[in-house]
N, C-alpha and C positions, 0 to 999 in steps of 0.2 A: 532324655533331652538334656543337653548341656548348655551352659551359659557361654555366649560368645560376644565379642565386641569387634566391630569393624570401623575403620576410618578410611574414607576415600577422598581424594582431592580432585575436583573438577576444574576444567579450564575456566579462568576468571571472566573471559569475554563472552560466555554463554548468556543468551537472553534468559530472563527470569522464568519464562514459560518452559523453555527447553530444560533448564536446570531442575525445575520442579518435576518435569516429566521423567528425568533420569532418576531422581530420588524416589519417585513413586514406582519406577520400574524395579529398582533394587529392593524396595520394601515389599513389592508383590512377589518377588522371587523368594524372599525369606518367609513371607506369609503362606506360601504354597505348601511348605512342609515344616514350618516352625512358627514362632510367635515373636513379633516385634515388640520389645519392651519400651524402648525410648529412642527417639530421633532428635539429635541435637545439632542444629546447623550453626557452625561457628562463623560462617561468613568468609569474606575475602581476607586472606592474610598473606604476608610476605613469606616466600619459600626460603629455606635455609641456603639453597643453591639453585641455580637456574636449571629448569627441566624443560626440554623442547623449546628453548629460547623464551620461556615464560619466567617471570620473577614473582608472580603471585598466583594463588590458587584458592578455590572455594572449598572449604573443609566441611565435611559432614561426618558425624559420629553416630553410629547405630548400635544399640545393645539389643541382643536377641537371644532366644532359646531355640535350639534346633537339634536335629540328629547329627551324627558325625559326618554324613556325606554332603550336607548342605554347604559347608564352607568351600569345598572344591568346586561346586556348581557356581557359587557366588564369585569366586576368583576367576573362573572361566569367563563369566559375563563381564567382569571388570576388565579383563585382558582384551576382549573384542570390542569394547566401547571406546571409541576415539575420544570421547569427552573426558574420560578418566585418565589423569596423568600419573597418579600414584594411589596405592591401596594397601591395606594391611588387615588381616583377619586374625584375631587372637582368641584362644580358648581360655576363658577366665577360670575354669575349674582346674586347670593344670598347675595352678600356683602352689 
């Protein structure tokens, strides 16, 4: 199991219930074959540049341990979720 970190940005206009649902969805994907270590919700912040005509986004940082195939599955789910406007998965062991 390797250490990973992912940050994803959700649309800022999501209702709190829908936002929590999305966070739980991604946590459950990680938990299925890995271990969630920490979830840090940064909240709504201004974006460096406009994305999909949005100037703000809701940032969520997740630290987790998983096998090497989980990041691809997680990225696939980020891509097909309309609520996610940006994401990044980083292998912390590769430093």
